[in-house]
C-alpha positions as CSV (number, residue, x, y, z in Angstrom):
1,X,63.1,32.3,-77.6
2,X,60.6,30.8,-75.7
3,X,58.7,27.3,-77.2
4,X,55.2,26.8,-77.0
5,X,53.2,24.1,-77.9
6,X,49.6,21.9,-77.2
7,X,48.9,18.7,-76.0
8,X,48.5,17.5,-79.5
9,X,52.2,17.0,-79.3
10,X,53.6,13.8,-77.9
11,X,56.7,14.0,-76.2
12,X,58.4,12.4,-73.2
13,X,58.1,13.9,-70.3
14,X,61.3,14.1,-69.2
15,X,62.0,15.8,-72.8
16,X,59.2,18.3,-72.0
17,X,60.7,19.1,-68.7
18,X,64.7,19.3,-69.3
19,X,63.7,21.7,-72.7
20,X,61.4,24.0,-70.6
21,X,58.7,23.6,-73.1
22,X,55.4,24.9,-72.6
23,X,52.2,23.8,-73.1
24,X,48.6,25.3,-74.0
25,X,45.9,23.0,-72.8
26,X,43.4,21.4,-74.9
27,X,39.9,20.8,-73.3
28,X,38.5,17.2,-73.0
29,X,34.7,16.9,-72.0
30,X,34.7,13.3,-70.0
31,X,31.8,12.1,-68.0
32,X,30.4,15.4,-67.9
33,X,34.0,16.9,-66.5
34,X,35.9,19.5,-68.9
35,X,39.7,18.9,-68.1
36,X,41.7,22.4,-68.5
37,X,45.0,20.4,-68.9
38,X,46.6,17.3,-70.0
39,X,48.2,16.9,-66.9
40,X,45.2,16.5,-64.8
41,X,43.9,13.2,-66.6
42,X,46.3,10.1,-65.6
43,X,46.5,8.6,-68.6
44,X,46.0,5.0,-67.7
45,X,43.1,5.8,-65.9
46,X,42.0,7.9,-69.0
47,X,41.7,5.1,-71.0
48,X,40.4,2.6,-68.7
49,X,37.8,4.9,-68.4
50,X,37.5,5.6,-72.2
51,X,37.1,2.0,-72.5
52,X,34.5,1.2,-70.0
53,X,32.8,4.8,-71.5
54,X,29.0,5.1,-72.6
55,X,28.8,8.2,-73.7
56,X,32.2,8.7,-75.6
57,X,34.7,12.1,-74.5
58,X,34.7,15.3,-76.9
59,X,37.7,17.3,-77.7
60,X,37.6,21.4,-77.9
61,X,39.9,24.1,-79.0
62,X,41.9,26.3,-76.4
63,X,40.1,29.6,-75.2
64,X,41.9,32.9,-76.6
65,X,42.1,34.0,-72.9
66,X,43.9,30.8,-71.9
67,X,46.7,31.4,-74.8
68,X,46.6,35.1,-73.7
69,X,47.9,34.6,-70.3
70,X,50.3,32.4,-71.5
71,X,51.9,34.4,-73.8
72,X,52.1,37.3,-71.5
73,X,53.3,35.1,-68.5
74,X,56.3,34.2,-70.6
75,X,57.0,37.6,-72.6
76,X,57.9,38.7,-68.8
77,X,60.8,36.5,-69.4
78,X,62.1,36.7,-73.3
79,X,59.6,38.3,-75.7
80,X,60.8,36.0,-78.5
81,X,58.0,33.4,-78.6
82,X,57.6,30.4,-80.9
83,X,54.3,28.5,-80.7
84,X,54.2,25.1,-82.7
85,X,50.4,23.5,-82.5
86,X,48.5,21.0,-83.9
87,X,47.6,20.6,-87.5
88,X,45.3,23.2,-88.6
89,X,43.6,20.4,-90.7
90,X,42.6,18.9,-87.7
91,X,42.3,21.3,-85.2
92,X,41.4,24.9,-84.6
93,X,44.1,25.8,-82.4
94,X,46.0,27.2,-84.8
95,X,43.9,30.1,-85.5
96,X,43.4,30.4,-81.6
97,X,47.2,30.9,-81.2
98,X,47.0,33.4,-84.2
99,X,44.0,35.9,-82.5
100,X,45.9,35.6,-79.3
101,X,49.3,36.1,-80.2
102,X,47.9,40.2,-81.6
103,X,46.3,40.5,-78.3
104,X,49.6,40.5,-77.0
105,X,51.7,43.3,-78.3
106,X,54.8,43.1,-75.5
107,X,56.1,39.5,-76.9
108,X,56.9,38.6,-80.6
109,X,55.4,35.3,-81.0
110,X,56.1,33.3,-84.1
111,X,52.8,30.9,-84.8
112,X,53.8,27.8,-86.8
113,X,51.3,24.9,-88.4
114,X,53.1,22.0,-87.6
115,X,50.4,19.9,-89.6
116,X,51.0,17.2,-88.0
117,X,50.5,15.7,-84.4
118,X,51.1,13.3,-82.0
119,X,54.9,12.0,-82.0
120,X,55.5,14.1,-85.3
121,X,54.6,17.1,-84.1
122,X,56.7,16.4,-80.7
123,X,59.8,15.8,-82.8
124,X,59.4,19.7,-84.6
125,X,58.8,20.8,-80.6
126,X,61.9,19.3,-79.8
127,X,63.9,20.2,-82.4
128,X,62.6,23.6,-81.7
129,X,63.7,23.6,-78.4
130,X,67.0,22.2,-78.9
131,X,68.2,24.6,-81.4
132,X,67.1,27.5,-79.1
133,X,69.2,25.9,-76.6
134,X,71.9,25.6,-79.6
135,X,71.6,29.7,-80.4
136,X,70.3,28.9,-83.6
137,X,68.5,32.1,-85.6
138,X,64.5,32.0,-85.6
139,X,65.1,32.0,-89.3
140,X,67.0,29.1,-89.5
141,X,64.9,26.9,-86.6
142,X,61.8,27.6,-88.9
143,X,63.9,26.0,-91.9
144,X,64.8,22.7,-89.8
145,X,60.7,22.5,-88.9
146,X,60.0,22.2,-92.1
147,X,62.4,20.5,-92.9
148,X,61.4,17.6,-90.4
149,X,57.9,18.3,-91.4
150,X,58.8,17.0,-94.8
151,X,61.0,14.2,-94.5
152,X,59.1,12.6,-91.1
153,X,56.2,10.6,-91.6
154,X,54.2,7.7,-89.9
155,X,51.0,5.6,-90.0
156,X,48.8,4.1,-87.1
157,X,45.8,2.0,-86.7
158,X,43.0,1.1,-84.8
159,X,41.2,-2.4,-83.9
160,X,37.8,-0.3,-83.5
161,X,36.5,2.2,-85.7
162,X,34.1,3.7,-83.4
163,X,36.2,6.6,-82.0
164,X,36.8,7.6,-85.1
165,X,33.5,7.6,-86.1
166,X,32.5,9.3,-83.1
167,X,34.6,12.1,-83.4
168,X,33.7,12.5,-87.4
169,X,37.1,11.9,-88.5
170,X,36.5,8.8,-90.9
171,X,34.3,11.1,-93.1
172,X,37.8,12.8,-94.0
173,X,39.0,9.4,-95.3
174,X,38.2,8.1,-98.4
175,X,38.3,4.7,-99.1
176,X,37.0,3.7,-95.2
177,X,33.5,2.8,-95.2
178,X,32.0,2.8,-91.7
179,X,29.8,0.4,-92.0
180,X,32.7,-1.7,-92.2
181,X,33.6,-2.1,-88.3
182,X,35.7,-5.1,-88.5
183,X,38.5,-3.1,-91.1
184,X,41.2,-2.1,-89.0
185,X,42.9,1.3,-91.1
186,X,45.9,2.3,-91.8
187,X,45.9,6.0,-91.9
188,X,48.9,8.8,-92.3
189,X,48.9,12.1,-92.6
190,X,48.8,14.5,-95.7
191,X,52.1,16.8,-95.6
192,X,50.4,19.8,-97.3
193,X,46.8,20.3,-96.2
194,X,47.4,18.5,-92.6
195,X,44.8,16.6,-92.5
196,X,44.4,12.2,-92.1
197,X,44.6,10.1,-95.1
198,X,44.1,6.6,-95.8
199,X,46.8,4.4,-96.9
200,X,44.6,1.3,-96.8
201,X,42.5,-1.5,-94.7
202,X,43.1,-5.0,-93.7
203,X,40.9,-7.9,-92.0
204,X,43.4,-8.5,-88.9
205,X,45.5,-6.5,-86.4
206,X,48.5,-8.2,-88.0
207,X,48.2,-7.6,-91.8
208,X,47.7,-3.6,-90.6
209,X,50.8,-3.7,-88.7
210,X,52.4,-5.2,-91.8
211,X,51.2,-2.8,-94.5
212,X,52.6,0.5,-91.8
213,X,56.1,-0.9,-91.4
214,X,56.0,-1.7,-95.7
215,X,55.0,1.8,-95.5
216,X,58.8,2.6,-94.1
217,X,60.2,1.2,-97.4
218,X,58.0,3.4,-99.3
219,X,59.0,6.7,-97.4
220,X,62.7,5.8,-97.0
221,X,65.7,4.2,-99.1
222,X,66.6,1.5,-97.5
223,X,69.9,2.6,-96.4
224,X,68.1,5.5,-94.5
225,X,69.5,5.0,-90.6
226,X,66.3,6.1,-88.9
227,X,64.8,7.2,-85.8
228,X,61.5,5.8,-84.6
229,X,58.9,6.9,-81.9
230,X,56.4,3.9,-81.1
231,X,52.8,5.0,-79.8
232,X,49.7,3.7,-78.6
233,X,46.6,4.3,-76.2
234,X,46.6,1.5,-74.0
235,X,48.1,-1.3,-76.5
236,X,51.2,-2.4,-75.1
237,X,50.7,-5.8,-76.8
238,X,49.8,-4.1,-80.1
239,X,53.0,-1.4,-79.7
240,X,55.1,-4.6,-79.0
241,X,54.7,-6.3,-81.9
242,X,55.1,-3.4,-83.9
243,X,58.2,-2.9,-82.4
244,X,59.3,-6.3,-83.5
245,X,58.6,-6.0,-86.6
246,X,60.1,-3.0,-87.4
247,X,63.6,-3.9,-85.8
248,X,63.8,-7.1,-87.8
249,X,63.4,-4.8,-90.9
250,X,65.2,-1.5,-90.4
251,X,68.3,0.0,-88.9
252,X,67.0,1.9,-86.7
253,X,67.0,3.6,-83.0
254,X,63.7,3.0,-81.7
255,X,62.5,5.2,-79.0
256,X,60.9,4.0,-75.8
257,X,57.2,3.6,-77.2
258,X,54.6,7.1,-76.0
259,X,51.1,6.6,-74.7
260,X,49.2,8.7,-76.8
261,X,47.5,12.1,-75.1
262,X,44.2,12.1,-74.3
263,X,43.1,14.6,-76.4
264,X,44.1,12.9,-79.4
265,X,43.3,9.1,-77.7
266,X,39.4,10.2,-77.2
267,X,39.3,10.2,-81.2
268,X,40.9,7.2,-82.1
269,X,40.5,5.0,-79.0
270,X,42.2,2.8,-76.2
271,X,43.1,0.1,-79.3
272,X,45.7,3.2,-81.3
273,X,48.5,2.2,-82.2
274,X,51.1,3.9,-84.2
275,X,54.8,5.1,-85.0
276,X,56.5,8.3,-86.3
277,X,59.9,7.6,-88.7
278,X,62.5,10.1,-89.8
279,X,66.1,10.1,-91.0
280,X,68.3,10.4,-88.0
281,X,70.3,12.1,-89.8
282,X,68.2,15.6,-88.9
283,X,68.9,15.9,-85.2
284,X,72.8,15.6,-86.3
285,X,73.6,19.5,-86.0
286,X,71.8,20.1,-82.9
287,X,73.6,16.5,-81.5
288,X,76.9,17.9,-82.5
289,X,76.3,21.3,-80.9
290,X,75.5,19.6,-77.6
291,X,71.6,19.8,-77.2
């Protein structure tokens, strides 16, 4: 079985390569140029240009043709394909994957709605790839993905609402007023619909980070051993402060911070900072199997 995802999943390049994960491109148009593959955009350069851009970038769902091409290529090696995608509540990518899968009858393609994005989607992809290497059945892998979806959580904030307003995402967040440009929203994702939700708002970044850290206590019992994935756009100072606050409060494994993929950063902006968190024991079975 082969694992496919899209560039809405934040996962370290090392893991992606070692686990043979394949990516569907999510087009992003910036300064009149459309990039069909996330790898064409250097993240540091992207966020620098994003900070200076007068016209903000736009993103779109992938073409059916690009997905069909990848599925057909992979089917020549292994006709069983597990395709895990960014939340259908935030992108049309899942529907494109379903249409594409019907056009590749030579493959057995299972399309999964992760209902999340960023590192939370990345964890589902990582778990699936590790489980495939461990020889798990498709049914067992799908059960694992559902467990991760329900137990993993996260939150993020931004220091500027301009990008969320431009992308149209702000209108879906109840309780946030677009006119209050100085607020620092604390945003999460709803587990059933896969849409963004508001956890509140603060007037300073430090208070927003404190609120985010406090959420972890609401998500899990205090004795839970946690895995934490910090993420940011181009905001090392904020993500380092967030890591320090989490480490002071919780027993956890904190993975090295990841820079948010440009297709997500285009909507959140360079100041975005956040985390994904889940019980570390979720991966115990995979670790025990050597994967």
